[in-house]
C-alpha positions in Angstrom: 1.9 -27.7 -2.9 4.6 -28.3 -0.5 5.3 -26.3 2.7 8.4 -25.0 0.8 6.7 -23.5 -2.1 4.0 -22.2 0.3 6.7 -20.3 2.3 8.4 -19.0 -0.6 5.2 -17.7 -2.2 4.3 -16.0 1.3 7.9 -14.5 1.5 8.3 -13.1 -2.1 7.9 -9.6 -3.1 5.1 -10.2 -5.8 1.4 -10.8 -5.4 0.4 -11.0 -1.7 -2.7 -12.5 -2.4 -3.4 -13.5 1.1 -4.3 -9.7 1.7 -7.5 -10.3 -0.4 -9.1 -12.1 2.4 -8.2 -9.2 4.9 -10.2 -6.8 2.5 -13.5 -9.2 2.9 -14.9 -7.4 5.9 -14.6 -4.0 4.1 -16.5 -5.3 1.1 -19.1 -6.9 3.1 -19.6 -3.7 5.2 -19.7 -1.8 2.0 -22.5 -4.1 0.8 -24.6 -3.7 3.8 -24.2 -0.1 3.8 -25.8 0.1 0.5 -28.5 -2.4 1.0 -29.3 -0.2 4.1 -29.2 3.0 2.5 -31.5 1.8 -0.5 -34.1 0.4 1.8 -34.3 3.2 4.2 -32.9 1.0 7.1 -31.0 3.3 9.3 -29.6 0.4 11.6 -28.4 -1.5 8.8 -26.7 1.4 7.1 -24.9 2.4 10.1 -23.8 -1.2 10.9 -22.6 -1.5 7.4 -20.7 1.5 7.6 -19.0 0.7 10.8 -18.1 -2.8 9.3 -16.7 -1.3 6.5 -14.5 1.2 8.5 -13.2 -1.5 10.5 -12.6 -3.6 7.4 -10.3 -0.9 5.9 -8.5 -0.7 9.3 -8.0 -4.1 9.3 -6.8 -4.5 5.7 -4.2 -1.7 6.5 -3.1 -3.6 9.7 -2.7 -6.9 7.7 -1.0 -5.1 5.0 1.6 -3.7 7.4 2.1 -6.6 9.1 2.7 -8.8 6.1 4.4 -6.6 3.4 5.7 -3.1 5.1 7.3 -4.9 8.0 9.7 -7.5 6.2 10.4 -4.6 3.7 11.4 -2.0 6.4 13.4 -4.8 8.1 15.4 -5.4 5.0 16.0 -1.5 4.4 17.1 -1.4 8.0 19.7 -4.2 7.4 21.1 -2.6 4.2 21.3 0.9 6.0 23.1 -1.1 8.9 25.8 -1.9 6.1 26.8 1.6 5.5 
């Protein structure tokens, strides 16, 4: 892929597969939480819960910085033309 096609994929509205990477910490945390709860390992369950919570926050920040920010800037530009 060329740099132009990668830029086009990143900037267009459809897909946003890059955000799948951002949800991985939450998935790992949820798995650790499940393993810790099943084994009765309190420290692993607590660590998994913390990692899952931070992963969800990380995903939301990544989503906002990649999708919402661009959408809101385009809406502000459209609003300015009125």
